[in-house]
N, C-alpha and C positions, 0 to 999 in steps of 0.2 A: 605865881611862882610858874616858871616854865616845867611843864611836864619832862620826864625822863623820854618819853616817845618823841615830844619836838625836837630835845637836844640831839637824840639819835638821828632823827631824819635831819636836822641841819647840820648837822656832823658830815652825814651821807651826800649832801648836796655840797658842800664845800670840797669834800674829798672828790666828786665827780669833777667839780670846775677845775681844780687843781690838776686833776687827771687830764682833761681834754685840754688845757692849755699846755701842761707839759709834754703832751703826747704831739701838739701842734711845732713845740720847738725842737722836741727832740726829732721829729720827722724830717725836719731840714736841717738837723744840727751838722752833718758831716758837709751838705753841700752849700749849707749857707755863707761857708769861708771862702767859695770860689766866687769868681766875677770874669771868667774868662773871655774877652773880646774874640768875635769870628773874624775872618779875611776880610768882610766888608768894611771892620774900623780898624783903618791902619794905613799909614803909607808905605808902600813896599818898595819904594825906590826912592830912598832917601837921598838929598841934595848934600854933595861933599862926603860921604861915606859910602865908599868903593866896597861895599859887603857882598860876598859871594851866597848865593842863595843855595842851601845844602839840603839834601834829603837823606835819611837813614831809617832804618826801621829797628823797632824794640822786639824784646825776646819773642812777643807773642805775635809778632808780624806788623802790629801799627806801624803806619808809615808816619813819619814825622820830621818835622821842618825847621831849620835853623838857617843864623846868620853867622858867617865866618869872616873874620876883619883880619887879613893876613897883616905881617911885618917883615921887611926884608930880611933884617939882623934882630930878631926877638931875643929879649932878655928872658922872655919866659912864655908859656903857652897856659893861657887862662881860659878856662871854663866858667861863664857867668850863669849862675841859676837864679833865674827872676822869681817875681812874687806872684800872689794868687790871682791877681787882677790883669786886664789887658792881654795885650800880646808882645811877640817880641819888637813889634814895629814902634811899641811906646818905651822900648829901652835904647833907642839910637841914640840918644846924647849920653847914657852911660857908658855904652858900648864905645863912642868916640872919645869920650872923657880916659876909659881906661886904657885904651889903644894910646893915647898921647902920653898919659902920665906915667905908664908903665914901661913902654915902648915894646910893646909884645904882642903876640898874636891870641886873638880875642876870639872865643865863640858863646853865642847863647842859643837858645833854641824853646820852641813852643812844647809844653807839656800836651799830652793827647787831650782833645776837646778844647784847645787854645789855637787861635790863629787858623792857619792850613793845615795844623796837625789832627791827622784822624782820630777816632776812639773818644772815649767816655772816661771821664775821672774816676778813677780808683785809687786807694792808697797804692796797692800792688803794682797798679799803672804807672803810677808817678815815681814809684823808686826803680823800676824796670827801665822806664823812659830816661832818667838821670845815669844809669848805668850804661845805657846804650850811648847816649851822647857823649861820654867819657870815652869810651872805647872807640868811637867813631873818631874823634879828635886824636887821638893817641895814635891811631894807624895813619889819618891824614898827615899828622907833623911828625910822625917816626919819634915820637917821645913815649918813655912809658908812663902808663897811666898814673903810678905814684910820683911821676914828676910835674904832673899838672897842677898848677895852682888854683883853688877851687875857690870860688866868691859865691857866697849864696845870700838873699835876700828874703826875710821873713819865710815865707814856704819853702824857698829855693833853700835856704839857712839848713831847715830841717833834711832837705835832701843831701844837700854838700856834706852834713854830717854824718850821713849814713855812707855815702863815698869814701870817706876820709878812714873811717873807721873799719870799712871793709877792704880797703885796697890803698891806705895812707894819701899822702899828698906833699907835695912840695912846701905848699903853706896852705891853710885854710883860714878863710876871712869871711865872718858873720855878720851881718846886718839885721837889727831889728830882730833878732832869734828868739825862739821859744822851746822851752824843755819838751812839751807836747802839746797837741791841739787841744784834747781835752781841758788842760789847765786854762789855755787861752779862754776856751768856751765859758770854765767856771767863772773866770774873772771878768766875764761879761753878764752872766745869768746867774748871781749868788744864789738866787732862790731855786734853782733846779739843780739834781743830783746827775748832770750832763754826763758825768765822767761814768756812769754805770752803763749808759745807752750807746755812745760813739761808737761805731766802729770804726772811723777814721782816728788812728792815733799818732801817728807821725812822732814817736817817743825819741828826741834827740838826745834826750838827758842820760838813757839807758843806755845810749850808744858811743855819744862822745869820748868818755874815759877808755875806749881802744884806740884812739887816734892820741900819738904821742909826739906829734910834730908841733911845729909853732902856730899859734894860735891868735888872731887879731877879730876882737867883737868891739862892735860900736851899738849904742843904744840910745835912743833919744830920752831924755828925764822925762818928757811929758808925751810918752806913747800913751795914746787912748786905744789901742787895740791889743798890744802887748805889753802890759806893765812893768817897768823897769826891774822891777822883783823877780820877775821871769825868765828875763833876759840873765841876770845876775845868777839866778838858779842853775842856768845852762852853764854859764861860766865857770863856776866853783865845782861843778861835776866832771870837768875836764881835767886831764892830764898834761905832763909837759910844759915847756914855754908857753906862756900867754899873757897877752895884754888886753884890758878894758877899758875904752873910752865912752864915757858919759857925753852926750852931745847936749848941751844945755838949750831949754827951749824947744827942743825938736819933737816931734810927734812922730807917728808911723809913718807917714809918707814923705817926711822931710830927706833930702838928700844928705849923705854924710858931711860931717864937717871937715875943713882942710887937713887937720891934725891926723883925721884916718888916713887921709892921702899921701900923707909924709910918710906914716909909719910904714903904710902897706909899700911904696917905693921902696925903703930902707930893709925892709924882709925879703924883698925879692930880691933885691942886690946882696943880702947876707945868705941867703940860700941857693944864691947860684953856684955851680957846678964850678970848680976850678978848670 
């Protein structure tokens, strides 16, 4: 028979092992969702894509870099907020596609710590960067911030939701979006109470209800990073007119289906000012 003392000792060892494992995961819980590529990784002069290299500053003075692709007679002005990996050079094809499909002026930019942008990643910094980008784009194009179309993918979707909640948008389009970062972490690590420890929240679900404009959301049925149910939870937290597209056989990094772009084009046309 195992003695009480042995049971206590084994329990203590198990608790220590669990604690060490938990600490190691939690220690990197905030940063492990980001994989920014520095300037060295990218083609900064893409062929057949006449982007303008632009620079602006975030609220705390951090210098940020972006690309602007103008259109002579734009149907809309669009801010595309990319995901948590790479840099803007890896969005050249997306920029080209949106520019051609929507016949619009398009801007994307690198958050602090990505590409040529300065600074280190933090939640407050990311949100400040998104606000600064929209403000810069509005000033440059002469369009009111609330009349800019916001398109966000994954991390960028959470930032786009915040912008729309704070200052409205002509249209909000979300790709592979999540309700909050801790919920994504919990879906990946079922055995750890990560939500207790994470400081990076990016809580889109608590904000999206303050946006009352049109919403278009697309999510892959087989998304291995942000499960479909999480994307749906964010969608059901929204108010106003909304549409949800499930992309069959699509994972987290899969490009949105043609149906998404057709509806996006339709919504840009429907929300155009007379």
